LUMGU-728672 format. One record per residue (C-alpha): x, y, z; chain; residue number from 0; residue in three letters. Coordinates in nm, 3 decimals. Each point is the difference from the previous one (the first is absolute). Layout:
BEGIN
NODE         x         y         z   unit   pos   code
NODE         X         Y         Z      A   NUM    ALA
...
END
This chain:
BEGIN
NODE         x         y         z   unit   pos   code
NODE    -0.132    -6.551     3.307      A     0    UNK
NODE     0.027     0.008     0.407      A     1    UNK
NODE     0.248     0.123     0.164      A     2    UNK
NODE     0.296    -0.114     0.216      A     3    UNK
NODE     0.191     0.137     0.278      A     4    UNK
NODE     0.387     0.090     0.016      A     5    UNK
NODE     0.261    -0.024     0.251      A     6    UNK
NODE     0.026     0.394    -0.015      A     7    UNK
NODE    -0.345     0.140     0.178      A     8    UNK
NODE    -0.216     0.211    -0.199      A     9    UNK
NODE     0.091    -0.236    -0.341      A    10    UNK
NODE    -0.218    -0.257    -0.210      A    11    UNK
NODE     0.037    -0.081    -0.338      A    12    UNK
NODE    -0.238    -0.204    -0.216      A    13    UNK
NODE     0.089    -0.270    -0.280      A    14    UNK
NODE    -0.070     0.047    -0.376      A    15    UNK
NODE    -0.201    -0.333    -0.077      A    16    UNK
NODE     0.194    -0.042    -0.332      A    17    UNK
NODE     0.273     0.223     0.020      A    18    UNK
NODE     0.367    -0.090     0.055      A    19    UNK
NODE     0.303     0.225     0.177      A    20    UNK
NODE     0.274    -0.285    -0.008      A    21    UNK
NODE    -0.160    -0.366     0.123      A    22    UNK
NODE    -0.201     0.141     0.214      A    23    UNK
NODE    -0.334     0.180    -0.084      A    24    UNK
NODE    -0.043     0.431    -0.047      A    25    UNK
NODE    -0.061     0.185     0.340      A    26    UNK
NODE    -0.134     0.334    -0.032      A    27    UNK
NODE     0.088     0.168     0.375      A    28    UNK
NODE    -0.193     0.219     0.224      A    29    UNK
NODE     0.050     0.228     0.331      A    30    UNK
NODE    -0.286     0.077     0.286      A    31    UNK
NODE     0.070     0.301     0.228      A    32    UNK
NODE    -0.183     0.204     0.217      A    33    UNK
NODE    -0.004     0.398    -0.103      A    34    UNK
NODE    -0.200     0.273     0.146      A    35    UNK
NODE    -0.207    -0.231     0.175      A    36    UNK
NODE    -0.132    -0.212    -0.317      A    37    UNK
NODE     0.155    -0.385    -0.114      A    38    UNK
NODE     0.091     0.061    -0.344      A    39    UNK
NODE     0.176    -0.285    -0.218      A    40    UNK
NODE     0.181     0.146    -0.331      A    41    UNK
NODE     0.159    -0.273    -0.273      A    42    UNK
NODE     0.381     0.027    -0.058      A    43    UNK
NODE     0.032    -0.272    -0.314      A    44    UNK
NODE     0.089    -0.358    -0.144      A    45    UNK
NODE     0.310    -0.115     0.113      A    46    UNK
NODE     0.082    -0.017    -0.396      A    47    UNK
NODE    -0.002     0.336    -0.014      A    48    UNK
NODE     0.317    -0.004     0.289      A    49    UNK
NODE    -0.234     0.016     0.325      A    50    UNK
NODE     0.074    -0.201     0.304      A    51    UNK
NODE    -0.109    -0.037     0.322      A    52    UNK
NODE     0.296     0.146     0.156      A    53    UNK
NODE    -0.050     0.286    -0.219      A    54    UNK
NODE    -0.371     0.063     0.078      A    55    UNK
NODE     0.095     0.027     0.368      A    56    UNK
NODE     0.283     0.277    -0.089      A    57    UNK
NODE    -0.308     0.160    -0.128      A    58    UNK
NODE    -0.257    -0.053     0.284      A    59    UNK
NODE     0.336     0.092     0.268      A    60    UNK
NODE     0.022     0.352    -0.181      A    61    UNK
NODE    -0.346     0.053     0.050      A    62    UNK
NODE    -0.055    -0.110     0.308      A    63    UNK
NODE     0.339     0.234     0.089      A    64    UNK
NODE    -0.209     0.322    -0.257      A    65    UNK
NODE    -0.256     0.005     0.270      A    66    UNK
NODE     0.223    -0.005     0.287      A    67    UNK
NODE     0.212     0.227    -0.075      A    68    UNK
NODE    -0.227     0.202    -0.252      A    69    UNK
NODE     0.263     0.038    -0.266      A    70    UNK
NODE    -0.056    -0.124    -0.360      A    71    UNK
NODE    -0.362    -0.202    -0.135      A    72    UNK
NODE    -0.205    -0.173     0.231      A    73    UNK
NODE    -0.169    -0.226    -0.245      A    74    UNK
NODE     0.079    -0.179    -0.323      A    75    UNK
NODE    -0.194     0.201    -0.177      A    76    UNK
NODE     0.143     0.339     0.103      A    77    UNK
NODE     0.352    -0.179    -0.085      A    78    UNK
NODE    -0.120    -0.077    -0.339      A    79    UNK
NODE    -0.128     0.339    -0.019      A    80    UNK
NODE     0.343     0.156     0.107      A    81    UNK
NODE     0.145    -0.198    -0.270      A    82    UNK
NODE    -0.213     0.067    -0.282      A    83    UNK
NODE     0.031     0.356     0.077      A    84    UNK
NODE     0.388    -0.017    -0.025      A    85    UNK
NODE     0.007    -0.174    -0.312      A    86    UNK
NODE    -0.222     0.232    -0.136      A    87    UNK
NODE     0.215     0.331     0.049      A    88    UNK
NODE     0.260    -0.212    -0.068      A    89    UNK
NODE    -0.157    -0.077    -0.325      A    90    UNK
NODE    -0.025     0.392    -0.022      A    91    UNK
NODE     0.339     0.066     0.123      A    92    UNK
NODE     0.148    -0.226    -0.290      A    93    UNK
NODE    -0.268     0.150    -0.308      A    94    UNK
NODE     0.085     0.332     0.105      A    95    UNK
NODE     0.362    -0.043    -0.006      A    96    UNK
NODE    -0.057    -0.238    -0.387      A    97    UNK
NODE    -0.206     0.307    -0.108      A    98    UNK
NODE     0.245     0.283     0.140      A    99    UNK
NODE     0.264    -0.232    -0.275      A   100    UNK
NODE    -0.187     0.010    -0.252      A   101    UNK
NODE     0.205     0.246    -0.257      A   102    UNK
NODE    -0.137     0.209    -0.251      A   103    UNK
NODE     0.157    -0.205    -0.288      A   104    UNK
NODE    -0.223    -0.304     0.153      A   105    UNK
NODE    -0.308     0.202    -0.016      A   106    UNK
NODE     0.012     0.177    -0.354      A   107    UNK
NODE     0.113    -0.321    -0.201      A   108    UNK
NODE    -0.151    -0.255     0.242      A   109    UNK
NODE    -0.407     0.154     0.044      A   110    UNK
NODE    -0.027     0.334    -0.130      A   111    UNK
NODE     0.106    -0.041    -0.349      A   112    UNK
NODE    -0.259    -0.252    -0.038      A   113    UNK
NODE    -0.245     0.197     0.186      A   114    UNK
NODE     0.112     0.288    -0.269      A   115    UNK
NODE    -0.022    -0.241    -0.338      A   116    UNK
NODE    -0.398    -0.011     0.146      A   117    UNK
NODE    -0.075     0.329     0.017      A   118    UNK
NODE     0.228     0.253    -0.206      A   119    UNK
NODE     0.054     0.045    -0.326      A   120    UNK
NODE     0.299    -0.236    -0.163      A   121    UNK
NODE     0.198     0.264    -0.059      A   122    UNK
NODE    -0.038     0.177     0.321      A   123    UNK
NODE     0.114    -0.329     0.114      A   124    UNK
NODE     0.312    -0.016    -0.224      A   125    UNK
NODE     0.090     0.345     0.083      A   126    UNK
NODE    -0.015    -0.081     0.387      A   127    UNK
NODE     0.197    -0.271    -0.035      A   128    UNK
NODE     0.275     0.201    -0.171      A   129    UNK
NODE     0.017     0.236     0.323      A   130    UNK
NODE     0.053    -0.312     0.213      A   131    UNK
NODE     0.257    -0.145    -0.206      A   132    UNK
NODE     0.194     0.320    -0.037      A   133    UNK
NODE    -0.054     0.235     0.279      A   134    UNK
NODE    -0.197    -0.177     0.244      A   135    UNK
NODE     0.177    -0.357     0.072      A   136    UNK
NODE     0.357     0.111     0.046      A   137    UNK
NODE    -0.110     0.194     0.278      A   138    UNK
NODE    -0.273    -0.149     0.181      A   139    UNK
NODE    -0.048    -0.331    -0.213      A   140    UNK
NODE     0.189    -0.237     0.333      A   141    UNK
NODE    -0.099     0.282     0.285      A   142    UNK
NODE    -0.312    -0.105     0.227      A   143    UNK
NODE    -0.266     0.223    -0.058      A   144    UNK
NODE     0.087     0.109     0.437      A   145    UNK
NODE     0.307     0.103    -0.172      A   146    UNK
NODE    -0.105     0.220    -0.249      A   147    UNK
NODE     0.085     0.384     0.074      A   148    UNK
NODE    -0.081     0.321    -0.150      A   149    UNK
NODE     0.443    -0.028    -0.014      A   150    UNK
NODE    -0.080    -0.280    -0.290      A   151    UNK
NODE    -0.200     0.207    -0.172      A   152    UNK
NODE     0.231     0.298    -0.026      A   153    UNK
NODE     0.225    -0.250    -0.178      A   154    UNK
NODE    -0.194    -0.102    -0.217      A   155    UNK
NODE    -0.136     0.338    -0.111      A   156    UNK
NODE     0.311     0.073     0.012      A   157    UNK
NODE     0.148    -0.245    -0.222      A   158    UNK
NODE    -0.278     0.069    -0.274      A   159    UNK
NODE     0.070     0.411    -0.029      A   160    UNK
NODE     0.355    -0.160    -0.073      A   161    UNK
NODE    -0.052    -0.189    -0.242      A   162    UNK
NODE    -0.180     0.311    -0.215      A   163    UNK
NODE    -0.349    -0.104     0.076      A   164    UNK
NODE    -0.308     0.271     0.052      A   165    UNK
NODE    -0.155     0.075     0.373      A   166    UNK
NODE    -0.290    -0.177    -0.168      A   167    UNK
NODE     0.153    -0.343     0.025      A   168    UNK
NODE     0.096    -0.011     0.376      A   169    UNK
NODE    -0.289     0.107     0.065      A   170    UNK
NODE    -0.183    -0.294    -0.147      A   171    UNK
NODE     0.288    -0.238     0.146      A   172    UNK
NODE    -0.073     0.135     0.345      A   173    UNK
NODE    -0.399    -0.058    -0.110      A   174    UNK
NODE     0.108    -0.361    -0.020      A   175    UNK
NODE     0.163     0.002     0.373      A   176    UNK
NODE    -0.351     0.110     0.094      A   177    UNK
NODE    -0.213    -0.203    -0.199      A   178    UNK
NODE     0.207    -0.320     0.145      A   179    UNK
NODE    -0.022     0.106     0.346      A   180    UNK
NODE    -0.429     0.022     0.005      A   181    UNK
NODE    -0.007    -0.315    -0.191      A   182    UNK
NODE     0.229    -0.179     0.276      A   183    UNK
NODE    -0.189     0.181     0.265      A   184    UNK
NODE    -0.317    -0.066    -0.116      A   185    UNK
NODE     0.071    -0.352    -0.053      A   186    UNK
NODE     0.060    -0.011     0.375      A   187    UNK
NODE     0.412    -0.108    -0.118      A   188    UNK
NODE     0.154     0.307     0.189      A   189    UNK
NODE    -0.095     0.253     0.227      A   190    UNK
NODE     0.283     0.237    -0.126      A   191    UNK
NODE    -0.177     0.337    -0.100      A   192    UNK
NODE     0.196     0.113    -0.279      A   193    UNK
NODE     0.307     0.244    -0.004      A   194    UNK
NODE    -0.134     0.191    -0.301      A   195    UNK
NODE    -0.210     0.187     0.219      A   196    UNK
NODE     0.348     0.172     0.165      A   197    UNK
NODE     0.154     0.080    -0.365      A   198    UNK
NODE    -0.094     0.275    -0.207      A   199    UNK
NODE    -0.156    -0.070    -0.296      A   200    UNK
NODE     0.203     0.129    -0.310      A   201    UNK
NODE    -0.204     0.307    -0.191      A   202    UNK
NODE    -0.069    -0.131    -0.328      A   203    UNK
NODE    -0.162     0.134    -0.303      A   204    UNK
NODE     0.008    -0.184    -0.287      A   205    UNK
NODE    -0.333     0.170    -0.152      A   206    UNK
NODE     0.052     0.049    -0.408      A   207    UNK
NODE     0.084     0.368    -0.093      A   208    UNK
NODE     0.008    -0.077    -0.344      A   209    UNK
NODE    -0.293     0.069    -0.264      A   210    UNK
NODE    -0.028    -0.021    -0.379      A   211    UNK
NODE    -0.125     0.274    -0.203      A   212    UNK
NODE    -0.277    -0.001    -0.245      A   213    UNK
NODE     0.326    -0.071    -0.317      A   214    UNK
NODE     0.163    -0.256     0.205      A   215    UNK
NODE    -0.284    -0.161     0.072      A   216    UNK
NODE    -0.142    -0.009    -0.349      A   217    UNK
NODE     0.397    -0.106    -0.092      A   218    UNK
NODE    -0.007    -0.290     0.201      A   219    UNK
NODE    -0.294    -0.137    -0.068      A   220    UNK
NODE     0.108    -0.013    -0.341      A   221    UNK
NODE     0.288    -0.160     0.038      A   222    UNK
NODE    -0.148    -0.261     0.207      A   223    UNK
NODE    -0.316    -0.055    -0.216      A   224    UNK
NODE     0.311    -0.138    -0.217      A   225    UNK
NODE     0.107    -0.259     0.208      A   226    UNK
NODE    -0.297    -0.115     0.085      A   227    UNK
NODE    -0.339     0.089    -0.011      A   228    UNK
NODE    -0.097    -0.143     0.337      A   229    UNK
NODE     0.256     0.173     0.217      A   230    UNK
NODE    -0.168     0.304    -0.286      A   231    UNK
NODE    -0.324    -0.084     0.162      A   232    UNK
NODE     0.140    -0.029     0.371      A   233    UNK
NODE     0.208     0.312     0.025      A   234    UNK
NODE    -0.362     0.175    -0.152      A   235    UNK
NODE    -0.207    -0.098     0.282      A   236    UNK
NODE     0.229     0.096     0.271      A   237    UNK
NODE     0.067     0.341    -0.104      A   238    UNK
NODE    -0.346     0.103    -0.145      A   239    UNK
NODE    -0.140    -0.172     0.361      A   240    UNK
NODE     0.266     0.043     0.224      A   241    UNK
NODE     0.048    -0.411     0.065      A   242    UNK
NODE     0.274    -0.217     0.155      A   243    UNK
NODE     0.128    -0.270    -0.197      A   244    UNK
NODE    -0.149    -0.236     0.292      A   245    UNK
NODE    -0.357     0.183    -0.061      A   246    UNK
NODE     0.017    -0.069    -0.403      A   247    UNK
NODE     0.151    -0.327     0.071      A   248    UNK
NODE    -0.336    -0.080     0.201      A   249    UNK
NODE    -0.265     0.143    -0.280      A   250    UNK
NODE    -0.255    -0.248    -0.125      A   251    UNK
NODE    -0.254     0.044    -0.212      A   252    UNK
NODE    -0.286    -0.016     0.250      A   253    UNK
NODE     0.177     0.325     0.129      A   254    UNK
NODE    -0.003     0.163    -0.331      A   255    UNK
NODE    -0.366     0.216     0.006      A   256    UNK
NODE     0.014     0.161    -0.341      A   257    UNK
NODE    -0.322     0.156     0.015      A   258    UNK
NODE     0.135     0.214     0.331      A   259    UNK
NODE     0.320    -0.010    -0.139      A   260    UNK
NODE     0.171    -0.112     0.290      A   261    UNK
NODE     0.230    -0.303     0.131      A   262    UNK
NODE    -0.049    -0.111     0.342      A   263    UNK
NODE     0.294    -0.041     0.186      A   264    UNK
NODE     0.036    -0.329     0.313      A   265    UNK
NODE     0.210    -0.065     0.225      A   266    UNK
NODE     0.236     0.258    -0.092      A   267    UNK
NODE     0.310     0.162     0.265      A   268    UNK
NODE    -0.179     0.112     0.264      A   269    UNK
NODE    -0.283    -0.269     0.043      A   270    UNK
NODE    -0.289     0.234    -0.165      A   271    UNK
NODE    -0.169    -0.062    -0.309      A   272    UNK
NODE    -0.060     0.355    -0.185      A   273    UNK
NODE    -0.083     0.081    -0.398      A   274    UNK
NODE     0.222     0.138    -0.250      A   275    UNK
NODE    -0.189     0.207    -0.303      A   276    UNK
NODE     0.123    -0.101    -0.323      A   277    UNK
NODE     0.070     0.296    -0.294      A   278    UNK
NODE    -0.102    -0.080    -0.366      A   279    UNK
NODE     0.319    -0.104    -0.073      A   280    UNK
NODE     0.004    -0.278     0.295      A   281    UNK
NODE    -0.401    -0.082    -0.062      A   282    UNK
NODE     0.116    -0.045    -0.407      A   283    UNK
NODE     0.321    -0.260     0.030      A   284    UNK
NODE    -0.233    -0.190     0.199      A   285    UNK
NODE    -0.290    -0.033    -0.137      A   286    UNK
NODE     0.199    -0.091    -0.333      A   287    UNK
NODE     0.188    -0.262     0.241      A   288    UNK
NODE    -0.128    -0.382    -0.033      A   289    UNK
NODE    -0.194    -0.036     0.309      A   290    UNK
NODE     0.002    -0.334     0.222      A   291    UNK
NODE    -0.232    -0.112     0.259      A   292    UNK
NODE    -0.074     0.243     0.286      A   293    UNK
NODE     0.260    -0.185     0.213      A   294    UNK
NODE     0.296     0.017    -0.278      A   295    UNK
NODE     0.232     0.282     0.064      A   296    UNK
NODE     0.032     0.267    -0.235      A   297    UNK
NODE     0.346    -0.004    -0.086      A   298    UNK
NODE     0.098    -0.352     0.050      A   299    UNK
NODE     0.324    -0.146     0.033      A   300    UNK
NODE     0.161    -0.294    -0.231      A   301    UNK
NODE    -0.187    -0.274     0.021      A   302    UNK
NODE    -0.324     0.197     0.126      A   303    UNK
NODE     0.143     0.075     0.348      A   304    UNK
NODE    -0.040     0.280     0.222      A   305    UNK
NODE     0.312     0.193    -0.063      A   306    UNK
NODE     0.253     0.074     0.269      A   307    UNK
NODE     0.242     0.285    -0.108      A   308    UNK
NODE     0.016     0.244    -0.349      A   309    UNK
NODE     0.205    -0.104    -0.275      A   310    UNK
NODE     0.398     0.143    -0.002      A   311    UNK
NODE    -0.107     0.179    -0.343      A   312    UNK
NODE    -0.131     0.311     0.211      A   313    UNK
NODE     0.321     0.028     0.130      A   314    UNK
NODE     0.225    -0.073    -0.333      A   315    UNK
NODE    -0.251     0.294    -0.131      A   316    UNK
NODE     0.064     0.242     0.251      A   317    UNK
NODE     0.379    -0.067    -0.057      A   318    UNK
NODE    -0.064     0.040    -0.368      A   319    UNK
NODE    -0.143     0.367     0.081      A   320    UNK
NODE     0.290     0.023     0.247      A   321    UNK
NODE    -0.285     0.153     0.248      A   322    UNK
NODE     0.239    -0.147     0.257      A   323    UNK
NODE     0.318     0.117    -0.136      A   324    UNK
NODE     0.265     0.158     0.252      A   325    UNK
NODE    -0.273    -0.048     0.305      A   326    UNK
NODE     0.107    -0.159     0.341      A   327    UNK
NODE    -0.281     0.060     0.218      A   328    UNK
NODE    -0.202    -0.218    -0.076      A   329    UNK
NODE    -0.301     0.176     0.148      A   330    UNK
NODE     0.042     0.186    -0.372      A   331    UNK
NODE    -0.002    -0.280    -0.242      A   332    UNK
NODE    -0.243    -0.076    -0.180      A   333    UNK
NODE    -0.115    -0.398     0.047      A   334    UNK
NODE    -0.355    -0.151    -0.078      A   335    UNK
NODE    -0.113     0.183     0.347      A   336    UNK
NODE     0.015     0.334    -0.152      A   337    UNK
NODE    -0.224    -0.085    -0.241      A   338    UNK
NODE    -0.284     0.022     0.351      A   339    UNK
NODE     0.177     0.301     0.126      A   340    UNK
NODE    -0.008     0.217    -0.282      A   341    UNK
NODE    -0.377    -0.061    -0.032      A   342    UNK
NODE    -0.066     0.168     0.349      A   343    UNK
NODE     0.242     0.260    -0.105      A   344    UNK
NODE    -0.181     0.146    -0.302      A   345    UNK
NODE    -0.320    -0.038     0.180      A   346    UNK
NODE     0.133     0.256     0.289      A   347    UNK
NODE     0.165     0.212    -0.317      A   348    UNK
NODE    -0.349     0.021    -0.130      A   349    UNK
NODE    -0.124     0.134     0.346      A   350    UNK
NODE    -0.185    -0.342     0.124      A   351    UNK
NODE    -0.022     0.002     0.365      A   352    UNK
NODE     0.243    -0.164     0.214      A   353    UNK
NODE    -0.292    -0.207     0.131      A   354    UNK
NODE    -0.161    -0.154    -0.266      A   355    UNK
NODE     0.358    -0.017    -0.135      A   356    UNK
NODE     0.051    -0.277     0.275      A   357    UNK
NODE    -0.336    -0.158    -0.031      A   358    UNK
NODE     0.131    -0.082    -0.405      A   359    UNK
NODE     0.293    -0.109     0.157      A   360    UNK
NODE    -0.099    -0.211     0.289      A   361    UNK
NODE     0.236     0.161     0.246      A   362    UNK
NODE    -0.132    -0.072     0.419      A   363    UNK
NODE     0.105     0.407     0.115      A   364    UNK
NODE    -0.013     0.326    -0.206      A   365    UNK
NODE     0.392    -0.031     0.133      A   366    UNK
NODE     0.129    -0.234    -0.269      A   367    UNK
NODE    -0.179     0.227    -0.244      A   368    UNK
NODE     0.150     0.301     0.076      A   369    UNK
NODE     0.296    -0.067    -0.132      A   370    UNK
NODE    -0.158     0.173    -0.297      A   371    UNK
NODE    -0.124     0.288     0.135      A   372    UNK
NODE     0.293     0.233    -0.105      A   373    UNK
NODE    -0.062    -0.110    -0.430      A   374    UNK
NODE    -0.313     0.248     0.050      A   375    UNK
NODE     0.176     0.348     0.165      A   376    UNK
NODE    -0.256     0.242    -0.140      A   377    UNK
NODE    -0.282    -0.215     0.183      A   378    UNK
NODE     0.087     0.221     0.324      A   379    UNK
NODE     0.059     0.319    -0.230      A   380    UNK
NODE    -0.344    -0.044    -0.072      A   381    UNK
NODE    -0.170    -0.019     0.286      A   382    UNK
NODE     0.143     0.293     0.114      A   383    UNK
NODE    -0.128     0.225    -0.315      A   384    UNK
NODE    -0.318    -0.219     0.081      A   385    UNK
NODE    -0.018     0.183     0.336      A   386    UNK
NODE     0.096     0.327    -0.121      A   387    UNK
NODE    -0.305    -0.024    -0.263      A   388    UNK
NODE    -0.225    -0.083     0.265      A   389    UNK
NODE     0.076     0.246     0.222      A   390    UNK
NODE     0.022     0.324    -0.292      A   391    UNK
NODE    -0.323    -0.167    -0.103      A   392    UNK
NODE    -0.161     0.065     0.333      A   393    UNK
NODE     0.205     0.355     0.059      A   394    UNK
NODE    -0.169     0.112    -0.311      A   395    UNK
NODE    -0.355    -0.070     0.099      A   396    UNK
NODE    -0.279     0.337     0.144      A   397    UNK
NODE     0.029    -0.028     0.347      A   398    UNK
NODE    -0.407     0.129     0.166      A   399    UNK
NODE     0.102     0.181     0.304      A   400    UNK
NODE    -0.321    -0.058     0.274      A   401    UNK
NODE    -0.123     0.257     0.262      A   402    UNK
NODE     0.225    -0.207     0.251      A   403    UNK
NODE     0.306    -0.010    -0.225      A   404    UNK
NODE    -0.014     0.426    -0.012      A   405    UNK
NODE     0.325     0.140     0.049      A   406    UNK
NODE     0.013     0.158     0.319      A   407    UNK
NODE     0.151     0.391     0.101      A   408    UNK
NODE     0.279     0.035     0.215      A   409    UNK
NODE    -0.070     0.155     0.296      A   410    UNK
NODE     0.236     0.317    -0.036      A   411    UNK
NODE     0.140     0.185     0.326      A   412    UNK
END
């Protein structure tokens, strides 16, 4: 393709050998000019793209003026770079504005919830959905993340308290807010910092206080056995070994070691694998069960699948025995988890040190185990008595004086 000059100095074109623009061949326009002592030639575009010799001349005139005045881009490439930078800046600004307009509800229901379903337990996802539907959504569901303030969170907390729910519920709701903000930041959906950092978290203490006496435990196990032998076996493992319900449901036959009388607990709540020890009663019960393959659950649900909840027969047995009659504080009520709590309480009552109880319970920190310390009121007294006995024994030992130890006479005036 050969270049052809136009009536505008410095502007020329070449024709496409096949493609037409109207009735004439499509033309590609370019400009030639002097810049910084160098001869330059830069292409502009095709006639089918809207370019004409006159438009090319206007562009060329603008570049020449920039050389004279020193203002603006002096080359076509510089002009294109400036235009590209402007477009990129506009795109970034638009993205920021769109991100700032994203509402809490859009993030929660659009992407956070799907992420939670893939990474959290079903009951946790269900709880968070309930918190959003009842407490979070009505207050901040339609509010952009950038506009959510501590005022909104205080309103959520006030609504929860007015409904008579515990501080723990409000704390859980604020945790969900923080998690949604963190999720949005981690996925470059916002630059906003969670306003929960400016709100004082409600103080909560949902630790179980109620534990069973030996007589109450015997009555409960006996009553449960009348309703379900399987539930009785599960309850026995929790009471004698201190296992959570989920840890019992996760047990497979490969985790049961009859020779060492141990149970291997995998994927526990704190992410650690720990060993639990069977009592003779638990060992006998497990030995009498029909054993499956190494990967089969010890306590399978219907159809052989893993269990996901404790039968409500346990709750009915507790009701029949009247253990929760007249009790309104949930921490004082007997639930299935009370069996694990009772296991730890009995250990402390019998003088087991708290560190050993911590390891048996699988607690992350000793502070989680210290709730049981009051069950051993004589431990400190015994410690002081032991110290007293040691002092007394030391004072009764015969003392041998050396020449250097002989007392000196006092000088008299």
